[in-house]
N, C-alpha and C positions, 0 to 999 in steps of 0.2 A: 503494501498498500504506500503509496505518496503520500508522502507530506505535503500541508500546504502549505508548506517555507522550502521544498524542494521544487527546480524547475522541471517541468515537463520534456522531455529531451525526444527527437524523434529515433529514435532506434534505427529504424529501416536507411537512413544516408548515416552518410558521412566524410569529412573536410577533404577537399580533392585539394593535391596543394598544388599538382596544372591550372589547373582554374580559376583557384584563388576560392570557393566555394563548395558547399557541402553538396553533393547529389549521391545515389540512388545507392545502396552497396552491391547491386549486381550491375552495378554497371559496367560498358568492355573497360574503361582504364583501370578501374580494379582488376579485373580478369589481367590483362597485361602485366598489368603491373606485378601483380603475384606470380607468374609463371616466366617473366623473366630471374626474380630472384629465384624462386627454383630451378631454372639454369642457370648462374651466377652457384647455390647448390653443388651443384652435382658437376660441373667442372672443377669447383674444389675437390669432392671427393673424388676427383679422377683424377687432379693433380696430386692428392698422396696418394696416391698406390705409388708413386715415385716412376713412375714408364713414361717415356715422351714429354716430363717436365714444361719447358721451354714452348713445347710445341702447345701445350692444353692450355698453357700462363697467357701464352698467343690469344686461343682463343677463346679466353677468359677474357685480355684483354676489346679485343675488340666488339664483346659482348656490353664489356660499359660502352666502349666509345657511341653504340648503334642508344644506349638504353642512355647517357645522357644526352646524345642529339635532341634528344624529342624535348628536355628544357634549354638546350641552348643549342643554336642550330648551325654554332663556330666551334662545335665537339666535333671532329671527322675523324673516319678513319686516315691510316698515312696512306697514298701511293701505292706499301709493296703491300699494305691491308686488302685495298684495293684490286689494285692483280689481282692477287690471290683468291681471294673475293668472284673476282669477275670470270673467273675459271670452270666457277664450282658450280656446271651446270648440272639436275636434278637427272639422274640416272638410279637404275633398280639394283640394288647390290642385295645380296641372301647376308643375312645376319643371325641365321638361325644355324649356319657352322658356327661363327663364333660365339655366340651366347649358346649352342652346347660345347663351347673349352671351358667356359666358366670365367670366361673373359671380363675382370673386375672394372677395369678401365673402362673399355669398351660399354661393358650395360652401363657407367655414368655417366659416358659421353650418349648414347643411345635416348641415355635418361634426358641428357642437355637440349637435343636435337630434338627430341618430343614435345620440349617446353617452349624451344622458339616457335615451333609448328604454330603452338596454338595460341603464343604471345600475338605471330603476326596473323592470327584470325582476327583476334581484340584488337588488334592496330589499325584493320585492316576497318572491320565496324569504326574505330575512331572516325577514320578519315570519311569516313559518311555522316558524321555526325559535325553538323556546322561551329560547335565551340569548340569540337577539338580541328579545327582545317590551320591554324596557322601553326598546330602543332607538329603534323604529322603528316611528313612531307613524302613523297618519291621518291627521295633519297634514302630515308628508312626505312620505306619498306620492301626497296629493292634489295639493301644491305644485309636489312636481318634475314630475308627469304633464302639469300648466297648463304648465309653465315647458318642458317639450318642445313643447308644441301652441304657446307663444307666440315661442320663437327657430322652429322652421319658417315662422312664419306672416311675423315679421320677415325671415329668409331671402328667401323671397317678394317681398317687398313686399307683404304685406296686415297693414297696420299696425291694429288695435282701437287706435282714441283713446277 
């Protein structure tokens, strides 16, 4: 029971840093944000395996740059990172053999890929929302899509040189 002195709070809404206002809890922005954070976590777990640490840290760095780009369009990928991602065209690669071997790093990277794919889906929804038009750019959509594929390829071991 709420006392007369307590302010009633709308628990179906929460503050969105990007817009500077309260929006629905179910807004695609929060789904996007959560999935990127889950991707960060999965990449951190992949780093903790001690395998291809520099390559995995590079994936984390690219993810972070694209995450920051939403709030600051001046934060962009390096030329080297863009070149790598521009060669990351979607291909079908069999993950069953990799998973059958119990490869922990690959499992974490595949989870990161899935979260990046989900974040891309929510970012796409945000692009269609006029409140987010100034924040969601074609640049971010393009490179988040390519990064997701790049992470998948790294997980399977199909590394583009």
